[in-house]
N, C-alpha and C positions, 0 to 999 in steps of 0.2 A: 684700463688690463695689458700686463706684458706682454702674454702670447699677441695679443692684435697689436701693438705698438710693434714688436718685432714683426712682426709680417706685413705691416704697411712698410716697414723698411724695406722688402724684400729678405727675409733673411727664409734661407729656401732649408735648413733642418725643420724649423718650426712650422713651417706651410708644410713640409712632409708630415710631421707628426701628424700635427692639426688633422690631416685629411684619413691616414691611419686611424686614427680615435674614432672619425665620423665613418669610417668602416666597422668599427669592431664598436659600436654603439654606444660609446664613453661618453657618461653625462655629463662631463664637462666639458668635450667641446658644441657640443650647445651652444652656452654662454657664448663661449667667443666669437661664434658664430653672427651673434646677438650685435654682438661690440664690431664686427666687420660693417655688416650689412649697408651702415651709413654709405659706406666706401666704394657701394658697387654702382654699377651700370652704365662703369665706365668702358667697357672694352667692347669687340666687336669678335659676337661670341660665332664662330664658324661649327657648324656641324660635320663631316662628312662620313657617308653612310655607302654601305654598299653590301653585296653577298662577298663569306670568305674566299680571299684568294684572288678579290678585283685587284689587290696592289694599292689598296687605301692609305699603308704606312711610306709605303714611296714617295704618296703623290706629297702626303703632309711631309715627308722632308722637304720634298724642292719647293713647296708653300714657305717652309721656315726660311729655306737660304735664302727665297723674297722676298719676304719681311726686314729680315738683317738685313736686308743691303737698301734696304729705304729706309736702316734707320729704326725699324717700329719694333718693339719687347712683345716675345712671343710666350706663353703656353701652349702646354699641348696634356690633355687627360685622354691616356691611349686606351681604351678600355680591352681587356682583356678576357679570355675565357677565365674560368674558376679553375683550379689542382684540385684535382681531388682528392689530394693528399694534405695540402698544408691548409685547402681553404684559400689562400691569396691569387695573384694575378701572374699568368704563366709571362713572359716578362721577353714576346717576342717583341713586341715594338720597343721597346727600349734598348736591344739591341740595335735594332736596324737603324737608330737616333744618333747611337751613342759618341758619335761624331760631334755632337754639339753640347756635349757634357760638360766642357771647357769654357762654353762662351755665358758670360752671370749675365744677358740678354733673353736665356730660354732656358725655362723651368720642364723638362717632361717629367710627368706620371704617370704611372702606370694603376688602373684599381681595376678590382676582380668583380666579375657579377653578379655570384654569390646566387645564384639561380634569378635573379631578377630580370624579365621577362622586357623584351623592346629594345634586343644590341647594348644596352647600359648598366652601371649600376647604380643603384640605391643611391649612394654617394657623391652622384656627379654635381648635382644642384648645387651640391654644400662646395665641393671641389672648385665648381663656377666661382663661386663666390670668391673663395680662400685667391687667386690666380688673379680674380681683377683685383681684389683690395691692392694687391703686392704690390698691382700696379702696369701689371703684362695688357699692351693694345690689344694683341691678334689673339683669342685664345681660340684653341683649335679641337673638337672633341671627333676623335674616333670612333666608330663602336664597335662590336665586336663583328658582326657578320652574320646577324643570327637569322637573315632568310626573311620572311614574312613579320617578323616584329620591329623591322626598322624603324617602323614611323615614328616609336617613341622621342626622335631626337629633336624634332616641332617644336616640345614643348619648352627647350631650353638652348636653343639654336636662333641665328639671326638669321643667317645661311644654309640654308643645307646643301651639301653637292653630294650627286648620288652617284657612284661610280660602279661604273657597269662594263663588261670584258667580253667583247665576240664568242661565239664560239662557248659559251654555254649555257644558255638558254636565259637569257637574261632579259628576254626581249615578256616571256613567258612571267618571269621572276616577278617583274617592274607589275603587271597583268595585277598579279594577284597580288602583292604586299601595299596594293592603296600608291605606291612610292609618286605618282601624278599629283597627289594632291601636295605632298611635301616638298619635292624638290623645287629648289630655284637655279639650280644648273644641274645638268647633266653630263655624266665627263666619260668618254669610253676610252680606256686606258687600253693601255698597250695593242695600240689600234695597227700597227702592223701586221695581224694576223686578219688570216680570211673573213669576212664576217662581216667587218666593220661596216662596210654603205648596207648591210641588211637588218642591222642595228637601228643603222642611224637611221631609214627609212621606217623603220616598227614606231622608236619614238616618236617620230615628224607627225605620222599618222596619228598615235595615241594625242600627240598635243591638240591637234587639230579637232579633234573628238569632244575636248573635254572642253570645261567652259572656261572663260577668258578670268584673268588674275582680278582683282577689283584695285588692285594695286597698278595696274597697265600694264605690269612687269613681263615680260614671254619667256621662257627659262629656255636657255640657250644650250645648245648642244656640240662638246667642244671634243675634239680628240688629242691624245698625248699619246704618242710614239714610246716603242720600247726607250726603258730606262737605259739598258747600255750603250745607248747610241746618244751619247750624251748630248750634240746639239742639237738634236731632235726634239729628246726628252725637257732640255732647259727653255728653246721654246715654246712647247708647247704649255709647262706651267708656267712662263710668262703671259701667256695668255690667260689663262685658267687663273691666276692671281689677281692680273687685272680686272678680271671679268668677276670676282669676288667681291673686289672692292669696288666695281662699279655698282653693283647691287647693294653694297653697305647705303653708297650715299644715296639711291635710286630712293629704297626707305628713308632716308634723312628728309632728300629733297620734296618728296611728297607726302609726308607726312602720314607715312606707313609706320613707322618703325614704334608708334603707341599701340598698332593689332598686336604685332611680335612678344611687347611689352607684359601688355594687359595679359596676352594668353600663357608669358610663361610667370607672371606673376599668379593665378587663377591654378597653376600646376601646382605651385609653390603652396598655398595657402593649403589646397587638398592636400596633399602629401606632410605639410604640418601636424592639419586636425586629424589625419590618421594615423600619424605619431603620438598624436598626445591625445586622443581620446581612445581610438581603436587596440592599438598595442595595447597600454594599459590594460583594458577588457581581457583581452587573448591573456598575458601576462597571469592574469588574476584566475580566468578558468584552467590554466593550465598550473599553480601554482596550486588550487583547490581540487585538481583532480578531474573537473566536470567536463572539459574539453572530451576527455577522453571518453568521458559517460555517453556526453551526446554525442562524436562520432557512431560510438556503440550502437548508438539509436535509430541514426540512417541510415546505415546500412542493413540494420536487423526489419529497417522501412516501418517500425514505428515509430517515426516520429519524421516529420518532411524539414530540408534546412530552413527555410524559410519560418514557423512556427517557433521553431528553437530559437531563430537569431531576436523575431522578434520577442521573447520571453523575455531575455538574456538583456535588450533595449531598453525594454521597459522596466527592469526588475535595475539596472543604472540609470536612469530619467527619472523614476522613485528615490532613488537614491542619493540623487544629485541634489533632485527638489528639497529632500528633508533636511540638505548642510547648509540651504539658504534661510 
């Protein structure tokens, strides 16, 4: 397929159009993804997650610099909030990373959440495959910063970096969000602020109470200073980027990468089944006007959602059996 060939060759425009078509649910996009799938699985996918205002984009920008100095190509998926007017992404992250726009070794793309929970976009999995097929060696996925729903990134990334900031109640946020289970590396950003040591102690205390990782990796707690103090900031980015690479090597050398790959494959298969089975059923109910009728019955307490769902599933299964 011509589009797939261009993407394998690193064509930025073709890749951007395909990501847009995936976001817009254009049916033809799926066939291109199918064609590209065998060229994926080579990149190191790094998730950067944390509360809004934690400085995730600034850290991503620094990691890009580090990767490029090491000669690695980089793809960035910055998941932004959805514009209430256009339905597209509010492009704050791309503005921050504009200095990399002329670097052919860096590809930055914003995705809109479009109401999808988990701090990510529904299209992010396929977008990762596209950047992977383009030959990007490191793919950085920055979540939107949706608070307690940030754990979705674990289904896509090999390495998860959780960014916290002193003085923002992050120690409470960590407990609520279940971040302890997904973090491979904790970063206390803007560590020149008051409260850094307190936050370090809170995280360390929770790590000590958490069960040991099956793979033997103990999450690190790193600090990165003020971005306006370039020497201090770059030193922090050096340590962080080296630790990200060390985690990847740990997964590979200790046969733990298979666990991450399997979890990602399970998630992708679940999403594909949802798209192929659930979405056509829902679209059929909408077209026939049955969905509104069913919603009305639930509102009036004339039926419960489980019974209605079982009836729809029964009809669809009978119809499928009749077609065989």
